[in-house]
Structures are given as structure tokens and as C-alpha cells.
N, C-alpha and C positions, 0 to 999 in steps of 0.2 A: 504493500500499498506505500504510495510516494505521499511524502509531507508536503506542507506548504514549502515554497521557498523564503529564506529566514534574509531580512532586508540587509545589503550589507555596512550599512552602515549604522550602528550599534550606538549607543546611546546611556550613558551611566550617569546618576543623579547623585553626586558627590556634596557631602554636609561639608562645610569650608568653615572654619572657625576664625576669625579676625583679632586674635590674640594684642590686650592694650596693655597699661600698668597697673588698671583694677582688674583682676579674675570674677568678679563678680559682673562685671559688666561687658560681658566677652558677649559679642552678635555671633549668629551661627546663622550661615546662611545654605539653601540649596541650591545647586548651579547645575542644568542639565546638559553636558558637555558629551564630548566624545573620549579624553584625555584628561589624567590629572593635571597637570602642567594647564590646561587649559582652564579649568576649574579655577586654580590657582590667579593665573593671570586676572580674571574676571574681578577676579573681587577684590584684589590690590586695585585694578582699575576704579572701580566701583565704590569705593574708600580712599583712593585719592592715596595709598599707602600709609595709613593711619595706624597702620600696627602691621605685626609678622602672620600672613594668614600660615592654618596647617590644616590640611586638610583631616576630617577626624571621623570618620562614615560617609555610610553610602545608604541610600533610600531602596525600597523593594519596589520592583517594575507595580503591583498593585498599588504603593503607597503615591507614587507618580503619580497613575494616572487619577486616585483619588483625587490628587490634589491637580488636577487638569495641569502637570507643565509640559509646554513644548519643548524643544530644542532650543538651546540657547537662552532659556526663561535663568532669570534670576529672584530668589525670594529670600527673603529673611523668615525663619522659624523659629 
């Protein structure tokens, strides 16, 4: 039984934290892109280098669909 073709452009939703001086005020962003480096660059550009970004996790495909994130979207969570 043939399976349906998978898209070649796979996206992952990374959770990126923007660490600053106070750990209690660390914002976390959900970024849907193809690569981890791209997620870090997106958050750095968004926050204008106001801290050091780090990937702290990822979201499942199901959660990404519920949040209605499209490729290239960035949302603070």
C-alpha cells in the first residue's frame, strides 16, 4: 500500500528563550522554521540583540497546529 508523499520542506517549531539579566523575566518564543540556527537568528533580529538567545525545546506537530503557526511565524509563549 503506497503512502502519501511527504513534503521535502520540513519545519520544526523551536522554543527559543531570550536570556537577560533577570532570569524571572526571560521571554520564550515559539518559532516555526527549518533549522535551529534560523530560529536563533530570527529571535535575535526580533529582540534587537537584547540578550543571548538559546533553544530550550520544541513543540509537537499537534501543538503547532492548535496554535495555528505557519512557517516563519514567531509567537511569544
